[in-house]
BABADO-472584 format. One record per atom (N, C-alpha, C): residue in three letters; x, y, z; atom name. Coordinates in Angstrom, 1 decimal, always signed. Layout:
REM BABADO-472584
rest_xx_yy_zz_atom
ALA_X_Y_Z_CA
...
REM end
This chain:
REM BABADO-472584
rest_xx_yy_zz_atom
UNK_-8.2_-14.2_+14.8_N
UNK_-7.4_-14.6_+13.6_CA
UNK_-7.8_-13.8_+12.4_C
UNK_-9.2_-13.7_+12.1_N
UNK_-9.6_-13.0_+11.0_CA
UNK_-9.3_-11.5_+11.1_C
UNK_-9.3_-11.0_+12.3_N
UNK_-8.9_-9.6_+12.5_CA
UNK_-7.5_-9.3_+12.1_C
UNK_-6.6_-10.2_+12.5_N
UNK_-5.2_-10.1_+12.1_CA
UNK_-5.0_-10.2_+10.6_C
UNK_-5.7_-11.1_+10.0_N
UNK_-5.6_-11.2_+8.5_CA
UNK_-6.1_-9.9_+7.8_C
UNK_-7.2_-9.3_+8.3_N
UNK_-7.7_-8.1_+7.7_CA
UNK_-6.6_-7.0_+7.9_C
UNK_-6.0_-7.0_+9.1_N
UNK_-5.0_-5.9_+9.4_CA
UNK_-3.8_-6.1_+8.4_C
UNK_-3.4_-7.3_+8.2_N
UNK_-2.3_-7.6_+7.3_CA
UNK_-2.6_-7.2_+5.8_C
UNK_-3.8_-7.5_+5.4_N
UNK_-4.3_-7.1_+4.1_CA
UNK_-4.3_-5.6_+4.0_C
UNK_-4.8_-4.9_+5.0_N
UNK_-4.9_-3.4_+5.0_CA
UNK_-3.5_-2.8_+4.9_C
UNK_-2.5_-3.4_+5.6_N
UNK_-1.2_-2.9_+5.5_CA
UNK_-0.6_-3.1_+4.1_C
UNK_-0.9_-4.3_+3.6_N
UNK_-0.3_-4.6_+2.2_CA
UNK_-0.9_-3.6_+1.2_C
UNK_-2.2_-3.3_+1.3_N
UNK_-2.9_-2.4_+0.4_CA
UNK_-2.3_-1.0_+0.6_C
UNK_-2.0_-0.6_+1.8_N
UNK_-1.4_+0.7_+2.1_CA
UNK_-0.1_+0.8_+1.5_C
UNK_+0.8_-0.2_+1.7_N
UNK_+2.1_-0.2_+1.1_CA
UNK_+2.1_-0.1_-0.4_C
UNK_+1.2_-0.9_-1.0_N
UNK_+1.2_-0.9_-2.5_CA
UNK_+0.7_+0.4_-3.0_C
UNK_-0.3_+1.0_-2.4_N
UNK_-0.8_+2.3_-2.8_CA
UNK_+0.3_+3.4_-2.6_C
UNK_+1.0_+3.3_-1.5_N
UNK_+2.1_+4.3_-1.2_CA
UNK_+3.2_+4.2_-2.3_C
UNK_+3.6_+2.9_-2.6_N
UNK_+4.6_+2.7_-3.6_CA
UNK_+4.2_+3.3_-5.0_C
UNK_+2.9_+3.0_-5.4_N
UNK_+2.4_+3.5_-6.6_CA
UNK_+2.4_+5.0_-6.6_C
UNK_+2.1_+5.6_-5.5_N
UNK_+2.1_+7.1_-5.4_CA
UNK_+3.5_+7.6_-5.6_C
UNK_+4.5_+7.0_-5.0_N
UNK_+5.9_+7.4_-5.2_CA
UNK_+6.3_+7.3_-6.6_C
UNK_+5.9_+6.2_-7.2_N
UNK_+6.3_+5.9_-8.7_CA
UNK_+5.7_+7.0_-9.5_C
UNK_+4.4_+7.4_-9.3_N
UNK_+3.8_+8.4_-10.1_CA
UNK_+4.5_+9.8_-9.9_C
UNK_+4.9_+10.1_-8.6_N
UNK_+5.6_+11.3_-8.4_CA
UNK_+6.9_+11.3_-9.1_C
UNK_+7.7_+10.2_-9.1_N
UNK_+9.0_+10.1_-9.8_CA
UNK_+8.8_+10.3_-11.3_C
UNK_+7.7_+9.6_-11.8_N
UNK_+7.5_+9.7_-13.3_CA
UNK_+7.1_+11.1_-13.7_C
UNK_+6.3_+11.8_-12.8_N
UNK_+5.9_+13.2_-13.1_CA
UNK_+7.0_+14.1_-13.1_C
UNK_+7.9_+13.9_-12.0_N
UNK_+9.0_+14.8_-11.8_CA
UNK_+10.0_+14.6_-13.0_C
REM end
């Protein structure tokens, strides 16, 4: 159970960081 929760949190952090990266690229461009 805890492993699955950690995996979900990791995926959420990955998605958020990826979206912020795309936003920074768009703003810079």
